[in-house]
N, C-alpha and C positions, 0 to 999 in steps of 0.2 A: 469611477468604478460603478459596474453594472453587474447585480446579482441579481435582481427579483425576478422570479418566473425562469431562470435559466439552468440548463440540465447542467448534469457533472459528468462527463463521460470520457475525458482523458485530461489532465493537468494542462495540456496545450489548450485546452478552451479558453483560459484564464492567462492574466498577465503577471509578469513577476510580483507587481502591488497588488493584485488582487489574491494570489496564493500567500505572500506574505501577511496579509489581512485574515484569511483565513485560519492562518496558524496562531496568529496573535488572539484570535477572537476564542480559539479552542482552548488557549492559556487561560484565556478570562474566565469562558465557560465554566473549566475546571475548577476553579477557584470558588465560583457560585456552587456548585456542585458539593464540595468540601465543604463548604460553609453553611450548607442547607439553604440558601437562597433560591426562592422559585423563579424560573427563566421559562415560563410557558409561552414561546413565540409561536407554537402551532397549536393554540388552544382550539379543539374542535375539529381538527382537522383527521382525516382519515387516510392513512399511508399504505400501499401496497408492497409487499417483501416478496418478490420473486425468486425462486431459487431451484435453479434447474442444476446448481453442484453444491454440494453436502458443505457445513461450513460451521464452525464455531463462532470464532469472534466476530465475524462480520453480521451474521445474523443477531447474535446476544446485544452487538452493539447498536446497529439500526433498532432494533425492539427497545431497548432502554431508553436512546436518545430518544424515539417519538414519545415514548411516556414522560420523560422529564421534559419534554416539548411541550407536553398538553394535547398530544393526537394521540389517536388508536391503530396502532399496527395491525396487520392482516397478513398473515404469512400463507403462502401459496407456494406449494411446492410442486415437484415434477409430477405427481399424479392430481394436482389441481389444474394445471394449466395445460393449454394445446397450443402453445408456441409451434406454427409451423405444422403441426402433426394434423390435428383436424381441423384448427383455424388457422389463419393467417397472422403473421405476426403486426400485420398491419390493422385486421380486423380487432385481435386484440387490445391493441393498442387504444381504439378509437372507444371501445367499450369501456375498458379500465382507467382511461383519462375521465371518461365523462362519471363515472363513480367516484372515485379518490383525488384525493389533492396533490399526491407526488406518490412517485413509484421507485422502488430499488428492483436493481436486475443483478443478479449474480448467474453467471453462465457460460459456455465457450466463446459464443460469435460474438465479435465486436458488431458486425452488420445487424444482430438483432437488437441490439440495444440502440444503433443508431437510427433503425427503423420505429423504436420503441419512443423515441425522442421526436422524430418526425410527424407520427401522428397521434401521440396521447393528448398534446394540450398541456401537460401539466410536466412540472421539473422530471427528471429521471434522472437517478443517481447511479453510478456503476459500481458497483459491490464485488467487481471480479470479472474479467473475461479474458480469453487465450492470450489477448495483445497486450492487456494494461490491467493496473490494479491501483487507481488513482485516488480513492479514499484511504487506502494503505498510505499514502506517501504524504498527505497532510499530517497522520498521526506519528509517522517515522520523522520528518523534519520538525514537528511539533518537540518530539522527543527530544533531537539534538538540539536544538535552541534552548530548552528546559536544562538540557546537562552542561553547555558551554555559555550561556546566556545571550549569545549571536551565532549566526550562520556564517558571519565573515571570517575567512581564512580557515574554516576547516576543511580538513581533508577526508572524503569518504573513501573507503575502498571496498567494494562489493566483490567477496570472493568465492566462487563455485560454478555454476552452472549460469552461463551470462546470456541465455537466450529465451529465458524464462518473462513472465509478464513482469515480476518484481524489479527485475535486472535491469529491463527496457524501460519501466517508469522512474526508476533511480537514475538511469543515466541521463533521462530528457529532463526529469522534474530538476534533479541539480544544475543543469546546464539552465536552465530557465532563471532559477534563484541566485545563480552566481556563486556556487558552491563546487568546489575542486573534487572531480569524481573519477575515480579508476574502476576498472573493469577487470578483474583478474581470473581469466577461466583458460581452459585449453581453446586452442585457436579455433577447431570445430564447433566449439560452444560458445564463442563470443558474439555479442549480438549482432541482429541483422543490420545490413548496409543501411536499411531504410533509418532506424534508430540513430545510428552512430550519424550521418548526415542530419537527421534532425537536432539533436545535440549540439552539432559543431556550430549550427546557425546560431542556436540560441546562445551558446556559450561565447560568441563573437559580440552578442549585443551586451550581455552579463558580465563579461570577463572570467568566466569559468575556465577552469583548464580540463579539458576532457582527454582521459588516455585510456587506451585499452591493450591488455598485453596478457601472454600466458606466463609471464615470470612473475610468479606470486611472491617471491621472497625479495624482489625489489620492490614490488607494488607496495607492499605491506609498510614500508621506510617511513615513518614520521605520520604513520596514519592516526587521525583523530579518535575515527569510527570503521572497525572492521565489522562489516555487515554480511552474513551468510544466509541461505536459503537450503530447502531440501534438495537434496540430488536426483530426486524421480519425482515430477509433479504429476497431478492427479490424471490420469489419461494415460501415464508412461510407464504404467510398471510393468510392461512388457520389454522394457528397456534396461534394467535395474544391472543386470550384470554388465554390460557395456559402459552405464555410468559409473558404476563401481570404479572400474577400470581407469577410465578416463579422469575422474574425479579424486581418486585417492591421495594423489598430494596436493591437495587444495582443502584438505581438512583444518579446520582451523583449531589449534593447538597451541601450548604455551610455547614451544620451540618456533614457531611461525610468529608468535607475538613478541618477540625479543627485542626487535629495532621499531614498535611502533612508537608515539608521541607520549609523552610523560601524562600530558591529558589525553586520556583513550577511555572510550566504550566499545561496548561488544553490542550488536543488535542481532535480532533474527526474528523473521515475521512470523514464527511459529506456525504449524507445530515443528517439533525438532526432533532427531534423532541423537539422542546425546548418552543414551542406556539402554538396557533391554527391558524395559518396563511397561513396553505396549507389545501386542501381539506381531505387529509388522516388526519391529525390530528384534521382536525373538527369531523372528522367520528369517531374517538376514544374518542373525550371528548362526544359525543351524547351518544355511544353505551356504554361505560365505567366510564365515569367523569372525564377523565384525562386531564387536561391541559397541562401538560409537560408528558415527557416520561423519555428517558435515562438522559438527563441532565434538569435543571432547567433553565430559561432563566435568570436568574441572575447569573448562573456560566457562561454560554454561553456567555454572554455580557458583562465579567468582564475583566478587562486589562490584566489577566493573560492568557487568552484564545486565542491562537495561531490559532485557526483552519482556518482562512482565511491567515494566511501566510503560512501554511500547504497546503492549497489546491491550492495557488500558486505554490509552490515550486514545485505539481506535474510536471508543466511545466520545470524548470531547470532540475528536475532529469531525466525527460524522454529524454530531450534534450542529457543529458549527456551519457545516456544509449545509444541513437541512434548513436551519435558521436563515442562513444569508439568502438561500435561494428561494424560500419560500415561506419567510415569516414575517414579512410587511414589517422588519424593522428600520431602524435609520440608521445607513452607514455613510459616513462623509465622502462627498464627490473626491476630495482629494486626501488620501490617507497618508499623513504625515508623519506616524511614529517613526521614531529612529529606529530602523531596521537593517541589517544585512546578514 
């Protein structure tokens, strides 16, 4: 396995063995954190956090992860950076790479992060782009492994907008890891053919089953994990009414869950619109009469809901990614820990 100095732009940058290592390393780092055992693998480093898009969990996770690892994080928001505006991405990459030991980027364009990685000369970590959300994936599959003890034999079903970056990443990452994955979405919102073909190729190698369907009720039968996300992603607010019409039958509620596996968890990458306690959800209720959107409050607050553990695991998984790629730590060439 080779991690040192490598960027984390998408999960396809890594093998099944390497992704498995990151998941297990994240579980290990979580135990160290919980037992107050220092693990400053990035002692003395400076980390740039570039944010073109707003963030709660990703910014918090990268900031605390850097601090726990002994590094200094520096936040650079849209008012601080000139990516492609008054300075090219290439020029910005060269300057920041000469000053910082690693760079996180969260923004719209996958091309931007690819250019950063090509010219910075230091590891670049993808905090989210419109195409994918790879750091989320390590935390997500970490949560699944913590819940079931293994990834082997687990059926994950994503319900909702199948064309967003989380659905894309879940589909492909599950295929790499050998996890059975179903996307249940309206036909017009199923993943782009690029991701379904990519997932199919990885699934042939790993033995995973990949299934895309618009029949949500048959999709969730015997599921171990039901995963959903917001119906309207950042930048798509003008599509609210159309999305509500398309996705109202894909709400995760108790009726939908009647045929899931007896060993079952619910996941959501957050934020979730399960009540009317935000200004956005209050406006939705006023305009469309909905108290709940992609998931009901009953499901969200049920004991099988793992979304807050999932959110916490963003910290430990990001820490694992940063430490493995930039921490000068010993990683066995042959990772032989029993996993799947």
